[in-house]
N, C-alpha and C positions, 0 to 999 in steps of 0.2 A: 335125896327123899328116899329112905330104903323101905323094903318090901315090910320088914314088919312092922314101920310107923303107918304104912298102909293098911294092914290088917289091925291093927290097934284100933284105927279110926272107924272101921266097917264094925268092928265089933262093938264099939261104942254106939256108935249111931242105931244100930241094929238092936242093940239092946235095950235102950231108952224108946225105943219103938215098941219094943216086944211089952213092955211093963205098963205102956201105956195102955195098949191094948188088952190087957191082963188086967188092968184096972176097970175096962168095960165089960168084963166077961167074954170075951171075943179072943179067937186066935188068929195069927196071921196065916194067910194063904200064900201058897208058892209064889204067886204072881206079885206079891206085896214085898216079899222077901226079893225077889228078881229086880222089882223097882228099887229096892234099896240101895244095892248093891249096886245097879246102873249108877245112883247119883249121888252114892261115896265116890266111886271109881274115876267119873265125871270131874268130881271136886279135887280130886286127888291129881288128876292129868293137870288141871287147871293152875295149880299150884307147883307142879313139877317143871310146868312152861314158863312159869314167872320166876322159879329160880334161875333155871337157866338162860332167862334172857340178860340177867343182872350177875351174872358169873363173869369173872375178868377173864378178858383174852377172847371173848365169844364175838362172833361178827357182828353185832352192835356196834361194836366200839373199834372196829377195824379201820385204818386210817388209809390213807389213797396212794394208790400203789405207786413208786418213785420209780428210776431207772434200776436195772439189774445190777450196775456196778459203776461207780463214782473213781475215776482214778486222777492220780497225780504222777505225771511224769517227769524225771529229773534226770541231769549227769552228776556222778561225782565230783567232778572238776567246777562243777557251780553254773554253767552256762551249757545252753544244748548247740550241737551245732546246726548251722543254718538249714540243712538237708534232713534233720530232723521230720522222719514219720512214722506213723503209726498206723496200720492197718487191721481192721476189727472183720472178720467174718463169723458169722452167726444165722442161726435158724439154718443151717443146712449150705444154703447156697449164696445168702446174703452178703455183701462187701461194701462198706465205706470206710474211707482214710481219712488222716488228716496231714499235711505236708506243712512246716513251720514255712517254707519258701512260695508256698502257692496254697495258702489256706481254700479249702471248697465252699461253696457258697449255696449249695444243693443238699446239704445232709439233713437226713431226717431223724437218725436213732444213733449217729455217733458226735456228738455234741462238745466242741474241743474250743480252748482258747486260748492262747498262750499268755505267759503273765513274766513279767521281769523280774519277779521275787518268789520265792517258794512258799506256797501258801501254808499257813502255821494250820490248817485245818482242812477238810473236806467241805466243798459248796457246791451249790448247784449250777449248771453250766446249760443254758441254753442254745439253739442251735444259731438262731439268727443273732447270738453276739458278736461281739467286734471280735474276731479270731486274729489279729495280728499283734504284733505288741508295737506299740508308741513309739517316740522316739527316744523315751526312755533307756534304750539300748535293746542288746540281744535278750532273747529269752531264759530266763533261767527253770522255768519249767510250764508243762501242757497240762491242763486243768480240763475234765474231758468226765462227761457223763455220757453210757451206753446203756440205748435203750434195746437192748436183745430180747428182750422177754424171755430168758432162760439163758443157757451157758454162750460162753463164746471164745474163739480163740482168737487171741492179740498175737502183731508181729511188729518188732520196733525195729526201727533200723536208723540209724547215722552214720555218717563218715567216721572213721578212727575207731569206731565201737564194732563187736560182733552184733549181728543179729540174734535178736531176743525173741523168743516164740514161748508163749502160755496159754494152757486152756484152763480160763474161769467157769466154775461151775455157781449156778445160781442159788441162793440159798431161798426156800419157801418157810413161810409161816404157817406151822399145820391147823392153826386154830381159823387163821383167815383165807387160809388158800391163797395168798399174793406173795409176789417175789420181794424179799427183803432186799433193801439196797447194800452191797458190799463193795467197802472200801479198799482199794490197793494202791501202792506205791509200786511204781515199775522205775528203777533205776539203770541206765545205761551200763554196760558191762563189756570189759575187755579182757581178753585170755592171753595175749602175747606180752602183756606188759608194757606196748608201746605208747607213748605220747598221741593224743588226738590230732 
């Protein structure tokens, strides 16, 4: 709602009031003009607030915040080594990890599960989910939700592969001021070309 629109509205309403007073043979006192302006300004502010409440992307339509990152960890050869380990450092000094051969049972922020096939898309993973691979065979991937509430430093290790480290930066929705979940695929890497 523009300033020009406000001015036109004030002018229109007060002009109507002035004509009505002239027909009665009297003039407006300064207090009456002030009252007219105050009423019109109040109406304009109410209309502006109503417009903001229905603006797309406003806080009234914000979704509940999810994890800062959603990860899929995989190997180029298809199956992850049994000692694959993810370590996540966040909020300065906090750290949680996930190991294939010894899945943790008390993680609160790094929630991972091993799967026998690489997922076709990112999906939610709960910390209380079954973290190990069943009798279907070795893990093809690890799916994780990282609730770091901001940036995170990840370290990925596995026998036959180089240690992979990466700093992940969280994205914040400017309208809702909440973290937007970032999807990331981490693939084990080797620099020497040797077989794992």
